[in-house]
Structures are given as C-alpha cells and as structure tokens.
Backbone as CSV, one residue per row, in Angstrom:
resi,resn,N_x,N_y,N_z,CA_x,CA_y,CA_z,C_x,C_y,C_z
1,MET,0.825,-1.201,0.000,0.000,0.000,0.000,0.866,1.259,0.000
2,ARG,1.944,1.204,0.830,2.839,2.364,0.880,3.479,2.613,-0.467
3,HIS,3.893,1.524,-1.172,4.516,1.685,-2.496,3.518,2.237,-3.509
4,LEU,2.249,1.873,-3.371,1.229,2.380,-4.300,1.022,3.885,-4.117
5,LEU,0.965,4.342,-2.848,0.802,5.768,-2.604,1.988,6.568,-3.106
6,THR,3.199,6.004,-2.926,4.404,6.697,-3.416,4.375,6.832,-4.930
7,ALA,3.939,5.775,-5.618,3.877,5.809,-7.085,2.871,6.838,-7.570
8,LEU,1.718,6.951,-6.886,0.708,7.946,-7.268,1.212,9.363,-7.052
9,ALA,1.940,9.606,-5.941,2.490,10.944,-5.687,3.491,11.350,-6.733
10,LEU,4.383,10.375,-7.131,5.369,10.675,-8.171,4.684,10.979,-9.496
11,ALA,3.644,10.264,-9.802,2.931,10.497,-11.066,2.294,11.888,-11.081
12,ALA,1.766,12.327,-9.903,1.144,13.651,-9.829,2.165,14.759,-10.028
13,VAL,3.371,14.577,-9.431,4.427,15.587,-9.571,4.892,15.687,-11.011
14,VAL,5.034,14.544,-11.683,5.520,14.546,-13.066,4.488,15.139,-14.012
15,SER,3.201,14.864,-13.778,2.158,15.317,-14.700,1.784,16.780,-14.508
16,ALA,2.089,17.392,-13.345,1.698,18.777,-13.079,2.322,19.768,-14.049
17,PRO,3.662,19.712,-14.344,4.220,20.666,-15.309,3.623,20.498,-16.685
18,ALA,3.393,19.240,-17.093,2.825,19.015,-18.418,1.436,19.621,-18.521
19,ALA,0.634,19.479,-17.432,-0.703,20.058,-17.455,-0.651,21.577,-17.491
20,ALA,0.317,22.162,-16.762,0.455,23.620,-16.753,0.845,24.140,-18.118
21,GLN,1.738,23.351,-18.846,2.148,23.778,-20.172,1.005,23.637,-21.157
22,ALA,0.165,22.605,-20.973,-0.920,22.381,-21.911,-2.020,23.424,-21.758
23,ALA,-2.197,23.952,-20.527,-3.268,24.930,-20.307,-2.941,26.252,-21.001
24,ASP,-3.941,26.889,-21.562,-3.743,28.173,-22.219,-3.467,29.253,-21.181
25,PRO,-2.573,30.226,-21.495,-2.322,31.324,-20.549,-3.573,32.181,-20.398
26,PRO,-3.783,32.746,-19.218,-4.984,33.577,-19.017,-4.967,34.812,-19.905
27,ALA,-6.116,35.182,-20.418,-6.229,36.360,-21.283,-6.009,37.620,-20.460
28,PRO,-5.306,38.619,-21.025,-5.104,39.870,-20.288,-6.439,40.570,-20.077
29,PRO,-6.589,41.286,-18.979,-7.848,41.985,-18.725,-8.087,43.078,-19.756
30,VAL,-9.339,43.286,-20.111,-9.716,44.322,-21.059,-9.816,45.646,-20.320
31,THR,-8.994,46.590,-20.710,-9.005,47.903,-20.066,-9.975,48.824,-20.788
32,ALA,-10.227,49.998,-20.170,-11.128,50.973,-20.790,-10.576,51.466,-22.115
33,ASP,-9.225,51.617,-22.197,-8.633,52.086,-23.432,-8.804,51.066,-24.542
34,ASP,-8.718,49.719,-24.208,-8.915,48.701,-25.222,-10.366,48.680,-25.686
35,ALA,-11.299,48.872,-24.778,-12.708,48.802,-25.125,-13.147,50.020,-25.933
36,ASP,-12.617,51.183,-25.661,-13.037,52.411,-26.325,-11.852,53.374,-26.357
37,PRO,-11.306,53.669,-27.550,-10.153,54.581,-27.607,-10.467,55.975,-27.103
38,ASP,-11.739,56.351,-27.082,-12.098,57.684,-26.609,-12.024,57.805,-25.090
39,ALA,-11.774,56.694,-24.400,-11.647,56.746,-22.948,-10.287,57.263,-22.504
40,SER,-9.327,57.391,-23.411,-8.031,57.970,-23.071,-8.057,59.460,-23.373
41,ILE,-7.407,60.249,-22.534,-7.424,61.703,-22.665,-6.320,62.152,-23.609
42,SER,-6.690,62.931,-24.617,-5.726,63.420,-25.599,-5.000,64.646,-25.054
43,PRO,-3.662,64.682,-25.087,-2.948,65.858,-24.565,-3.110,67.094,-25.438
44,VAL,-3.401,66.909,-26.746,-3.525,68.062,-27.634,-4.989,68.471,-27.822
45,GLU,-5.917,67.618,-27.423,-7.336,67.937,-27.477,-7.972,67.515,-26.149
46,PRO,-7.640,68.231,-25.073,-8.042,67.765,-23.749,-9.447,68.163,-23.329
47,ASP,-10.134,68.990,-24.136,-11.434,69.489,-23.693,-12.415,69.523,-24.855
48,TYR,-13.692,69.689,-24.518,-14.758,69.672,-25.506,-15.013,71.039,-26.117
49,THR,-14.272,72.033,-25.679,-14.285,73.352,-26.306,-12.841,73.836,-26.451
50,ILE,-12.643,74.753,-27.410,-11.357,75.454,-27.478,-11.349,76.486,-26.349
51,ILE,-12.219,77.475,-26.455,-12.490,78.420,-25.372,-14.014,78.514,-25.207
52,SER,-14.683,78.975,-26.274,-16.149,78.910,-26.336,-16.619,78.055,-27.505
53,LEU,-15.828,78.001,-28.571,-16.166,77.158,-29.715,-15.927,75.684,-29.382
54,PRO,-16.715,74.776,-29.975,-16.560,73.352,-29.665,-15.350,72.733,-30.355
55,THR,-14.922,71.589,-29.859,-13.904,70.764,-30.514,-14.552,69.464,-30.974
56,ALA,-13.743,68.605,-31.600,-14.233,67.309,-32.078,-14.032,66.201,-31.056
57,LEU,-13.636,66.537,-29.831,-13.357,65.512,-28.837,-14.600,64.670,-28.568
58,ARG,-14.432,63.350,-28.587,-15.546,62.432,-28.379,-15.605,61.977,-26.925
59,LEU,-16.817,61.800,-26.445,-17.034,61.184,-25.140,-17.180,59.678,-25.329
60,PRO,-16.557,58.873,-24.477,-16.825,57.428,-24.555,-18.278,57.142,-24.192
61,ARG,-18.778,56.035,-24.695,-20.168,55.660,-24.414,-20.385,55.547,-22.901
62,HIS,-21.399,56.232,-22.409,-21.779,56.299,-20.998,-20.779,57.108,-20.161
63,GLY,-19.817,57.776,-20.804,-18.965,58.718,-20.086,-19.664,60.067,-19.963
64,SER,-19.161,60.912,-19.091,-19.772,62.228,-18.901,-18.701,63.260,-18.584
65,ALA,-19.098,64.520,-18.676,-18.170,65.616,-18.403,-18.969,66.837,-17.970
66,ILE,-18.366,67.663,-17.127,-18.977,68.923,-16.723,-18.008,70.061,-17.029
67,ARG,-18.569,71.274,-17.195,-17.740,72.452,-17.457,-18.394,73.655,-16.796
68,VAL,-17.579,74.478,-16.177,-18.023,75.743,-15.601,-17.332,76.866,-16.361
69,THR,-18.110,77.821,-16.862,-17.552,78.977,-17.560,-17.818,80.232,-16.750
70,HIS,-16.906,81.189,-16.851,-16.998,82.428,-16.085,-16.452,83.544,-16.968
71,ARG,-17.288,84.555,-17.263,-16.867,85.681,-18.082,-17.160,86.970,-17.323
72,PHE,-16.099,87.668,-16.919,-16.276,88.883,-16.129,-16.753,90.033,-17.013
73,ALA,-17.572,90.915,-16.432,-18.198,91.998,-17.189,-17.269,93.197,-17.379
74,ARG,-16.326,93.411,-16.479,-15.505,94.614,-16.533,-14.433,94.482,-17.625
75,PRO,-14.433,95.399,-18.633,-13.417,95.323,-19.687,-12.021,95.637,-19.141
76,LEU,-11.024,95.110,-19.809,-9.643,95.362,-19.418,-9.138,96.646,-20.074
77,ASP,-9.824,97.744,-19.825,-9.395,99.041,-20.344,-9.187,99.993,-19.172
78,GLY,-8.761,101.203,-19.488,-8.470,102.155,-18.419,-7.043,102.001,-17.931
79,GLY,-6.713,102.764,-16.928,-5.365,102.750,-16.388,-5.089,101.500,-15.560
80,PHE,-3.798,101.224,-15.383,-3.406,100.041,-14.624,-3.892,100.124,-13.181
81,GLY,-3.861,101.336,-12.619,-4.316,101.498,-11.241,-5.780,101.152,-11.066
82,ASP,-6.614,101.619,-12.031,-8.039,101.298,-11.955,-8.281,99.799,-12.109
83,LEU,-7.556,99.184,-13.032,-7.711,97.737,-13.224,-7.283,96.975,-11.978
84,ALA,-6.141,97.378,-11.406,-5.656,96.692,-10.216,-6.624,96.876,-9.049
85,ALA,-7.256,98.053,-8.961,-8.201,98.305,-7.871,-9.406,97.371,-7.970
86,ASP,-9.785,97.013,-9.202,-10.891,96.067,-9.416,-10.401,94.639,-9.594
87,LEU,-9.122,94.383,-9.270,-8.505,93.072,-9.411,-8.694,92.548,-10.830
88,PHE,-8.459,93.458,-11.819,-8.511,93.134,-13.243,-9.860,92.538,-13.646
89,GLY,-10.904,93.034,-13.030,-12.257,92.618,-13.395,-12.883,91.604,-12.473
90,LEU,-12.106,91.009,-11.569,-12.658,89.969,-10.697,-13.668,90.528,-9.697
91,ASP,-13.609,91.846,-9.425,-14.578,92.435,-8.507,-15.896,92.783,-9.195
92,SER,-15.926,92.671,-10.518,-17.134,93.037,-11.252,-18.081,91.850,-11.345
93,GLY,-19.264,92.112,-11.898,-20.195,91.030,-12.151,-19.677,90.121,-13.256
94,ALA,-20.330,88.992,-13.433,-19.880,88.022,-14.421,-21.059,87.208,-14.926
95,GLN,-20.875,86.667,-16.124,-21.830,85.688,-16.641,-21.240,84.300,-16.433
96,ILE,-21.971,83.453,-15.742,-21.496,82.123,-15.364,-22.303,81.084,-16.131
97,GLY,-21.630,80.043,-16.577,-22.308,78.960,-17.279,-21.974,77.612,-16.650
98,LEU,-22.919,76.697,-16.720,-22.731,75.338,-16.231,-23.173,74.372,-17.319
99,GLU,-22.302,73.411,-17.636,-22.570,72.483,-18.743,-22.371,71.043,-18.293
100,TYR,-23.208,70.158,-18.836,-23.082,68.725,-18.598,-23.218,68.001,-19.922
101,ARG,-22.323,67.027,-20.176,-22.353,66.209,-21.401,-22.382,64.740,-21.027
102,PHE,-23.019,63.956,-21.896,-23.129,62.513,-21.666,-22.985,61.786,-22.998
103,GLY,-22.150,60.732,-23.011,-21.965,59.935,-24.212,-23.060,58.893,-24.345
104,VAL,-23.983,59.089,-25.285,-25.131,58.190,-25.420,-24.805,56.971,-26.284
105,VAL,-23.988,57.158,-27.323,-23.573,56.072,-28.203,-22.114,56.303,-28.562
106,ARG,-21.502,55.317,-29.184,-20.137,55.491,-29.671,-20.091,56.656,-30.648
107,ASN,-19.225,57.614,-30.424,-19.037,58.821,-31.245,-20.126,59.867,-31.056
108,GLY,-21.142,59.606,-30.231,-22.240,60.542,-30.086,-22.439,60.997,-28.658
109,GLN,-22.761,62.270,-28.469,-22.965,62.836,-27.140,-24.081,63.870,-27.172
110,ILE,-24.706,64.066,-26.025,-25.702,65.116,-25.859,-25.263,65.982,-24.690
111,GLY,-25.805,67.191,-24.611,-25.381,68.084,-23.545,-26.402,69.152,-23.233
112,PHE,-26.146,69.843,-22.135,-27.015,70.871,-21.589,-26.118,71.972,-21.046
113,HIS,-26.387,73.226,-21.433,-25.578,74.361,-20.982,-26.526,75.479,-20.552
114,ARG,-26.319,75.997,-19.344,-27.138,77.108,-18.847,-26.241,78.232,-18.369
115,THR,-26.571,79.454,-18.784,-25.822,80.622,-18.340,-26.646,81.409,-17.331
116,SER,-25.973,82.289,-16.600,-26.631,83.006,-15.510,-27.598,84.077,-15.991
117,ASP,-27.653,84.367,-17.311,-28.698,85.239,-17.831,-29.944,84.451,-18.214
118,LYS,-30.012,83.177,-17.734,-31.152,82.279,-17.911,-31.315,81.798,-19.348
119,THR,-30.205,81.753,-20.095,-30.211,81.110,-21.403,-29.887,79.630,-21.218
120,ILE,-30.674,78.764,-21.838,-30.440,77.323,-21.792,-30.214,76.820,-23.206
121,GLU,-29.142,76.064,-23.390,-28.808,75.482,-24.687,-28.751,73.960,-24.565
122,PHE,-29.428,73.266,-25.481,-29.330,71.817,-25.613,-28.507,71.517,-26.855
123,LEU,-27.656,70.498,-26.779,-26.776,70.185,-27.910,-26.710,68.686,-28.143
124,GLY,-26.468,68.344,-29.401,-26.191,66.973,-29.805,-25.024,66.979,-30.769
125,GLN,-24.065,66.081,-30.550,-22.835,66.089,-31.348,-22.490,64.663,-31.752
126,TYR,-22.076,64.500,-33.030,-21.747,63.160,-33.518,-20.511,63.232,-34.413
127,GLY,-19.535,62.358,-34.120,-18.330,62.273,-34.924,-18.564,61.404,-36.155
128,VAL,-18.544,62.008,-37.342,-18.850,61.299,-38.585,-17.622,60.580,-39.123
129,LEU,-16.507,61.296,-39.203,-15.260,60.725,-39.693,-14.173,60.949,-38.656
130,ARG,-13.341,59.944,-38.470,-12.256,60.030,-37.500,-10.915,60.150,-38.231
131,GLN,-10.066,61.070,-37.777,-8.747,61.223,-38.384,-7.949,59.938,-38.230
132,SER,-7.241,59.562,-39.309,-6.444,58.341,-39.310,-5.292,58.534,-40.277
133,PRO,-4.349,57.585,-40.341,-3.257,57.720,-41.313,-3.744,57.858,-42.752
134,ARG,-4.904,57.331,-43.071,-5.443,57.415,-44.428,-6.489,58.514,-44.573
135,ARG,-6.856,59.159,-43.477,-7.865,60.213,-43.509,-7.298,61.426,-42.790
136,PRO,-7.035,62.544,-43.478,-6.278,63.643,-42.875,-7.059,64.485,-41.872
137,VAL,-8.393,64.423,-41.885,-9.166,65.296,-40.996,-10.221,64.498,-40.246
138,ASP,-10.695,65.110,-39.182,-11.821,64.600,-38.405,-13.030,65.486,-38.725
139,VAL,-14.183,64.873,-38.963,-15.397,65.627,-39.285,-16.472,65.285,-38.263
140,THR,-17.019,66.314,-37.637,-18.053,66.164,-36.608,-19.184,67.127,-36.918
141,VAL,-20.420,66.722,-36.612,-21.561,67.619,-36.771,-22.125,67.939,-35.387
142,LEU,-22.579,69.171,-35.236,-23.121,69.652,-33.962,-24.419,70.393,-34.231
143,ALA,-25.462,70.044,-33.507,-26.743,70.748,-33.579,-27.096,71.257,-32.196
144,THR,-27.560,72.499,-32.120,-27.942,73.082,-30.837,-29.273,73.812,-30.987
145,ILE,-29.937,73.978,-29.885,-31.077,74.892,-29.807,-31.063,75.509,-28.414
146,GLU,-31.268,76.815,-28.369,-31.247,77.507,-27.084,-32.442,78.436,-26.970
147,GLY,-32.786,78.763,-25.756,-33.872,79.688,-25.495,-33.583,80.502,-24.259
148,VAL,-34.102,81.729,-24.234,-33.907,82.604,-23.075,-35.027,82.368,-22.069
149,ASP,-34.907,83.015,-20.918,-35.897,82.890,-19.842,-36.135,81.414,-19.514
150,ASN,-35.016,80.704,-19.287,-35.070,79.265,-18.957,-35.794,78.449,-20.024
151,PHE,-35.416,78.730,-21.285,-35.917,77.996,-22.448,-37.433,78.163,-22.617
152,GLN,-37.899,79.400,-22.428,-39.314,79.681,-22.620,-39.583,80.678,-23.742
153,ASP,-38.522,81.270,-24.314,-38.746,82.317,-25.312,-37.510,82.433,-26.200
154,ARG,-37.701,83.020,-27.400,-36.623,83.354,-28.339,-35.701,82.162,-28.585
155,TYR,-36.258,81.159,-29.233,-35.504,79.939,-29.507,-34.566,80.159,-30.692
156,THR,-33.321,79.698,-30.536,-32.288,79.898,-31.545,-31.638,78.563,-31.875
157,PRO,-32.007,77.945,-33.009,-31.338,76.704,-33.412,-30.076,77.006,-34.222
158,SER,-29.166,76.048,-34.253,-27.951,76.194,-35.060,-27.474,74.825,-35.519
159,LEU,-26.713,74.834,-36.594,-26.129,73.618,-37.146,-24.695,73.930,-37.551
160,MET,-23.749,73.094,-37.114,-22.328,73.357,-37.337,-21.612,72.102,-37.806
161,ALA,-20.624,72.301,-38.675,-19.677,71.247,-39.037,-18.326,71.592,-38.423
162,ILE,-17.711,70.641,-37.744,-16.405,70.837,-37.120,-15.394,69.999,-37.894
163,VAL,-14.531,70.666,-38.646,-13.482,69.985,-39.409,-12.163,70.269,-38.704
164,SER,-11.510,69.235,-38.230,-10.321,69.440,-37.400,-9.193,68.520,-37.847
165,ARG,-7.996,68.906,-37.449,-6.825,68.073,-37.711,-5.842,68.225,-36.563
166,ARG,-5.351,67.096,-36.080,-4.317,67.089,-35.043,-2.971,66.765,-35.691
167,PHE,-1.953,67.499,-35.304,-0.598,67.275,-35.783,0.204,66.704,-34.619
168,GLY,0.288,65.357,-34.597,0.972,64.700,-33.500,0.265,64.986,-32.192
169,ASP,1.029,65.177,-31.145,0.458,65.499,-29.840,0.796,66.924,-29.425
170,ARG,0.984,67.813,-30.440,1.372,69.190,-30.152,0.373,70.230,-30.628
171,VAL,-0.253,70.026,-31.786,-1.073,71.070,-32.400,-2.401,70.476,-32.857
172,ALA,-3.487,71.220,-32.657,-4.804,70.885,-33.193,-5.416,72.154,-33.768
173,VAL,-5.970,72.070,-34.988,-6.581,73.229,-35.638,-8.009,72.873,-36.030
174,TYR,-8.875,73.903,-36.108,-10.294,73.696,-36.334,-10.834,74.727,-37.316
175,ALA,-11.720,74.279,-38.203,-12.537,75.148,-39.055,-13.988,74.756,-38.805
176,GLU,-14.846,75.744,-38.458,-16.172,75.428,-37.953,-17.238,76.341,-38.557
177,PRO,-17.651,76.080,-39.793,-18.772,76.863,-40.347,-20.077,76.484,-39.668
178,ALA,-20.906,77.485,-39.392,-22.168,77.243,-38.686,-23.260,78.159,-39.226
179,TRP,-24.473,77.633,-39.230,-25.680,78.400,-39.538,-26.468,78.567,-38.251
180,VAL,-26.785,79.837,-37.918,-27.515,80.142,-36.694,-28.789,80.893,-37.088
181,HIS,-29.937,80.375,-36.687,-31.238,80.927,-37.059,-31.837,81.701,-35.879
182,LEU,-32.533,82.804,-36.208,-33.205,83.620,-35.186,-32.230,84.113,-34.116
183,ALA,-31.070,84.588,-34.565,-30.037,85.006,-33.622,-30.019,86.509,-33.384
184,ARG,-30.916,87.252,-34.029,-30.881,88.709,-33.904,-31.174,89.170,-32.484
185,ARG,-30.666,90.333,-32.149,-30.992,90.934,-30.852,-32.458,91.377,-30.810
186,ASP,-33.007,91.768,-31.958,-34.401,92.199,-32.019,-35.192,91.163,-32.823
187,PRO,-35.769,90.166,-32.170,-36.442,89.101,-32.892,-37.781,89.504,-33.484
188,VAL,-38.251,90.742,-33.219,-39.533,91.178,-33.757,-39.460,91.315,-35.271
189,ASP,-38.320,91.793,-35.775,-38.139,91.949,-37.217,-37.846,90.589,-37.827
190,PRO,-38.708,90.061,-38.701,-38.488,88.708,-39.230,-37.437,88.652,-40.322
191,GLU,-36.952,89.790,-40.801,-36.009,89.787,-41.912,-34.581,89.589,-41.406
192,ALA,-33.784,89.007,-42.269,-32.339,88.854,-42.000,-32.082,88.203,-40.653
193,ASN,-32.781,87.104,-40.402,-32.668,86.457,-39.098,-31.618,85.362,-39.066
194,ASP,-31.004,85.051,-40.180,-29.980,84.018,-40.228,-28.595,84.652,-40.206
195,ILE,-27.704,84.045,-39.445,-26.316,84.499,-39.387,-25.414,83.309,-39.659
196,LEU,-24.431,83.501,-40.511,-23.424,82.487,-40.776,-22.184,82.817,-39.951
197,VAL,-21.717,81.841,-39.207,-20.532,82.007,-38.356,-19.424,81.125,-38.926
198,PHE,-18.254,81.698,-39.133,-17.113,80.962,-39.674,-16.044,80.858,-38.585
199,GLY,-16.242,79.931,-37.678,-15.324,79.798,-36.554,-14.023,79.128,-36.945
200,ILE,-12.927,79.673,-36.470,-11.607,79.061,-36.638,-10.909,79.108,-35.290
201,GLY,-10.028,78.154,-35.063,-9.320,78.145,-33.787,-8.277,77.064,-33.747
202,GLY,-7.566,77.006,-32.627,-6.531,75.992,-32.483,-5.970,75.953,-31.084
203,ARG,-5.206,74.911,-30.836,-4.571,74.698,-29.539,-3.140,74.219,-29.788
204,VAL,-2.185,74.769,-29.042,-0.778,74.384,-29.155,-0.291,73.986,-27.770
205,ARG,0.217,72.768,-27.663,0.755,72.293,-26.379,2.195,72.776,-26.254
206,ILE,2.463,73.634,-25.280,3.790,74.221,-25.130,4.612,73.532,-24.051
207,TRP,3.959,72.728,-23.221,4.641,71.960,-22.192,3.854,70.682,-21.991
208,LYS,4.301,69.804,-21.142,3.665,68.501,-21.004,2.168,68.612,-20.763
209,THR,1.761,69.493,-19.856,0.343,69.625,-19.520,-0.140,71.070,-19.640
210,VAL,0.600,71.907,-20.379,0.250,73.316,-20.541,0.060,73.615,-22.019
211,SER,-1.044,74.290,-22.351,-1.351,74.615,-23.747,-1.812,76.065,-23.849
212,THR,-1.694,76.616,-25.069,-2.311,77.892,-25.401,-3.400,77.629,-26.424
213,ALA,-4.414,78.485,-26.448,-5.537,78.306,-27.360,-5.994,79.666,-27.857
214,ALA,-6.592,79.670,-29.046,-7.134,80.901,-29.623,-8.290,80.531,-30.542
215,GLU,-9.240,81.458,-30.685,-10.371,81.243,-31.586,-10.905,82.587,-32.065
216,PHE,-11.548,82.562,-33.237,-12.110,83.768,-33.841,-13.338,83.359,-34.626
217,SER,-14.413,84.157,-34.537,-15.682,83.794,-35.169,-16.237,84.950,-35.988
218,PRO,-15.640,85.244,-37.152,-16.248,86.250,-38.030,-17.603,85.770,-38.531
219,ARG,-18.458,86.723,-38.881,-19.832,86.387,-39.243,-20.200,86.999,-40.577
220,GLY,-21.126,86.347,-41.279,-21.669,86.851,-42.525,-23.183,86.850,-42.452
221,GLY,-23.821,87.689,-43.299,-25.275,87.780,-43.274,-25.707,89.220,-43.232
222,ALA,-27.001,89.422,-43.367,-27.518,90.789,-43.433,-27.440,91.498,-42.090
223,GLU,-27.493,90.743,-41.016,-27.513,91.362,-39.691,-26.205,91.079,-38.971
224,ARG,-25.437,92.118,-38.682,-24.153,91.949,-38.003,-24.044,93.015,-36.921
225,LEU,-24.588,92.730,-35.794,-24.550,93.668,-34.678,-23.410,93.312,-33.736
226,GLY,-22.689,94.331,-33.325,-21.635,94.096,-32.346,-20.377,93.518,-32.956
227,THR,-19.359,93.417,-32.128,-18.072,92.905,-32.583,-18.086,91.389,-32.607
228,SER,-17.297,90.797,-33.510,-17.208,89.343,-33.597,-16.456,88.778,-32.402
229,HIS,-16.823,87.570,-32.038,-16.192,86.909,-30.893,-14.755,86.530,-31.215
230,ALA,-13.847,86.820,-30.303,-12.443,86.403,-30.389,-11.955,86.139,-28.975
231,ALA,-11.023,85.199,-28.833,-10.545,84.848,-27.488,-9.173,84.206,-27.563
232,PHE,-8.414,84.375,-26.480,-7.104,83.740,-26.298,-7.079,83.141,-24.892
233,ALA,-6.263,82.084,-24.719,-6.264,81.413,-23.416,-4.962,80.677,-23.187
234,ILE,-4.704,80.419,-21.915,-3.660,79.489,-21.501,-4.299,78.535,-20.500
235,GLU,-3.907,77.272,-20.548,-4.603,76.274,-19.736,-3.640,75.231,-19.205
236,LYS,-4.097,74.564,-18.155,-3.326,73.523,-17.487,-4.206,72.286,-17.359
237,GLN,-3.673,71.139,-17.774,-4.387,69.873,-17.649,-3.842,69.099,-16.458
238,VAL,-4.743,68.656,-15.588,-4.382,67.862,-14.415,-5.301,66.646,-14.385
239,GLY,-4.816,65.524,-14.911,-5.658,64.338,-14.983,-6.861,64.594,-15.849
240,GLY,-8.066,64.399,-15.303,-9.290,64.664,-16.035,-9.763,66.095,-15.953
241,HIS,-9.024,66.969,-15.245,-9.384,68.377,-15.123,-8.636,69.213,-16.152
242,VAL,-9.281,70.283,-16.614,-8.619,71.318,-17.406,-8.983,72.666,-16.798
243,PHE,-7.952,73.440,-16.442,-8.137,74.776,-15.878,-7.655,75.784,-16.921
244,GLN,-8.530,76.677,-17.349,-8.196,77.608,-18.428,-8.458,79.047,-18.001
245,LEU,-7.491,79.935,-18.230,-7.634,81.369,-18.037,-7.688,82.008,-19.412
246,ASN,-8.707,82.844,-19.687,-8.870,83.384,-21.030,-9.226,84.860,-21.007
247,VAL,-9.028,85.511,-22.143,-9.524,86.864,-22.395,-10.316,86.810,-23.690
248,SER,-11.437,87.532,-23.737,-12.294,87.464,-24.920,-12.996,88.790,-25.142
249,THR,-13.531,88.965,-26.354,-14.235,90.197,-26.714,-15.723,90.119,-26.394
250,THR,-16.222,88.954,-26.023,-17.628,88.786,-25.671,-17.727,87.901,-24.430
251,GLN,-18.926,87.817,-23.894,-19.209,86.890,-22.799,-19.863,85.612,-23.319
252,ALA,-19.778,85.386,-24.616,-20.520,84.311,-25.265,-19.969,82.936,-24.917
253,THR,-20.888,82.019,-24.596,-20.532,80.611,-24.421,-21.516,79.682,-25.126
254,THR,-22.556,80.221,-25.787,-23.483,79.427,-26.587,-23.401,79.895,-28.032
255,MET,-23.945,79.096,-28.962,-23.849,79.444,-30.379,-24.643,80.707,-30.699
256,GLY,-25.820,80.886,-30.095,-26.577,82.104,-30.333,-25.852,83.338,-29.843
257,GLN,-25.213,83.250,-28.696,-24.458,84.381,-28.156,-23.248,84.700,-29.026
258,ILE,-22.575,83.657,-29.529,-21.434,83.882,-30.424,-21.889,84.564,-31.706
259,ALA,-23.041,84.152,-32.259,-23.543,84.747,-33.494,-23.914,86.212,-33.301
260,ARG,-24.483,86.551,-32.148,-24.874,87.946,-31.908,-23.685,88.847,-31.652
261,GLY,-22.598,88.315,-31.137,-21.407,89.111,-30.907,-21.467,89.919,-29.633
262,GLY,-20.481,90.812,-29.498,-20.365,91.605,-28.278,-20.654,93.062,-28.519
263,ALA,-20.116,93.910,-27.659,-20.333,95.347,-27.759,-19.771,95.869,-29.076
264,ALA,-20.315,97.019,-29.519,-19.871,97.588,-30.789,-18.380,97.896,-30.779
265,ASP,-17.877,98.370,-29.658,-16.444,98.613,-29.525,-15.795,97.352,-28.953
266,ARG,-14.697,96.942,-29.574,-14.015,95.730,-29.122,-13.440,95.955,-27.724
267,GLU,-13.948,95.214,-26.752,-13.502,95.340,-25.372,-13.130,93.954,-24.859
268,TRP,-11.900,93.795,-24.434,-11.431,92.502,-23.935,-11.709,92.404,-22.437
269,SER,-12.134,91.232,-22.006,-12.383,91.011,-20.581,-11.871,89.634,-20.190
270,LEU,-11.662,89.474,-18.902,-11.071,88.259,-18.355,-12.149,87.200,-18.124
271,GLY,-11.728,85.943,-18.160,-12.644,84.852,-17.868,-11.880,83.571,-17.595
272,PHE,-12.607,82.501,-17.274,-11.963,81.203,-17.093,-12.962,80.094,-17.349
273,ASN,-12.437,78.899,-17.672,-13.191,77.656,-17.788,-12.577,76.617,-16.877
274,ILE,-13.410,75.790,-16.277,-12.962,74.625,-15.511,-13.790,73.434,-15.971
275,SER,-13.133,72.365,-16.382,-13.869,71.188,-16.846,-13.341,69.935,-16.148
276,ARG,-14.206,68.921,-16.122,-13.873,67.643,-15.469,-14.551,66.508,-16.212
277,LYS,-13.773,65.465,-16.514,-14.294,64.289,-17.198,-14.525,63.161,-16.196
278,PHE,-15.541,62.344,-16.454,-15.875,61.238,-15.586,-15.938,59.947,-16.417
279,PHE,-14.788,59.339,-16.610,-14.696,58.033,-17.272,-13.298,57.472,-17.075
C-alpha cells in the first residue's frame, strides 16, 4: 500500500508541469482604453471646447463631463491702477455657465448648458469621420437649440460642421462653419434672421500639460450687430481636469451668443473655464 501511494504521488508531480504547459495562458484583462479609444485623454485635445467654440473631442459611451464657464463683465481698459483696484475685473459682475455632457452612443454625445442670464442650450454632437493615417481630418456635426428665460422664449437653433486636424500630440486646428437661425438681438423683425458664423481656432501644447488656445468667429449675413467673438487662453491639464484662463471680446458661451457678438467697440475682458471628465 505504501509503495502504491508513493507511485501515485510521483505520477502527480511529473504530470503537473505538463498540465500547466498544456493549459492556455490567461487572457489579459480588457481595459477601458482597449474597449473604447475615446476613454483615453488626448494631450492636444483635452477638452470639448477650445475656449467657447466646440472641438471634435468624443465622449466614450456612458462617459460624462462637466464644465463651468466664467466671463467677467468689466473690460480690461483704463489705467493700470483702476484695473488693479478692481482686481482686473474679478470684482465686477460676471456671466457664469454650467454644462453637462453625456456619451449616449459610440461617437455621439448630448449636452445641456445654462448661463446666468437664464439662457439654456441643448446640444447633440456626432463624430462622422475620424482622423487616421489614411484620412487627414476629423469631421463632426453639432446641432444646438437655445432659449432665453429658462428655455421659454426666443428659440435659436444652429447647425455646425467641425473639421479638425491634429498634428501629432502638439497642435490641433479647427474650421467650424455654422448656420444660426433667429439670432438677432431684435427678434420682432423677421427679416435677415440668419447668421453664418465661420469659426476658426486651435490649440498648441507648449509643455507637457500646458497649452495655449485661440479662436475667432467672423460672421456673414444681413444682420451683423456688435463685434465678432475672439478669445485667447492658456490652460493647465491635471488628470481629467482642465483649468483655463482666457480673455475674450464677448461673454458668449453658446452658439446664439457667439452669433450675436459683443459690444460695438471691441472690449477685452477676463474669464476662465474649468472642466472635469468622468470616465
């Protein structure tokens, strides 16, 4: 009996390596990046806007993001002493915006943006073509509709194409033609209610997590009130956060506000954006 048990133990020891070699190695775990490439954060396109104009950045399916915008009312004009006394506009009033986005399908997202003047904008965005070695540009379509008085009056729909190109992990450029309907300041007059916006912009990464950005939105059409929107910014990326300090000629953060423009005299004012991704 003892010899039989010894023989069985030896057989088990000899057969164990063979069984281990015959078994298939365990499959590596599927990460979020493997499941959806949009779950990784791009260093050259870290946010869903340049400053106020949109980018082609995609949300992963069931991912979400929030953004807070702040545009101070006090222009950066006058003497240095007066500006310093008002802390360069920080002591003045401001228009504040809050935005939420959600990835409903692959390449598609919806969103909600509300500003402190009680303008509410709903948006839907879909990436049609993705930049690749064989395709030089990314093409995205964006549709929005906004209304004042908490979306109860003066509805302004818009339709935009976002054509973008990234150059490595350093530069991203955008061309964004848009049609904006019923964007006039005086909606009583039914004539010349359409405005064409030709948005252009870009982002340049100057350090590992530091970028500069700029955008300009000249307009065409019968009605052109106020100065066209323009803005410059510097920003810092920290994980899923982006902190941006900007100066702009308008307080615009929605498509209708961008189409209407700012004051007749070009006046630059300070502002900032803070965004956070959840995926």
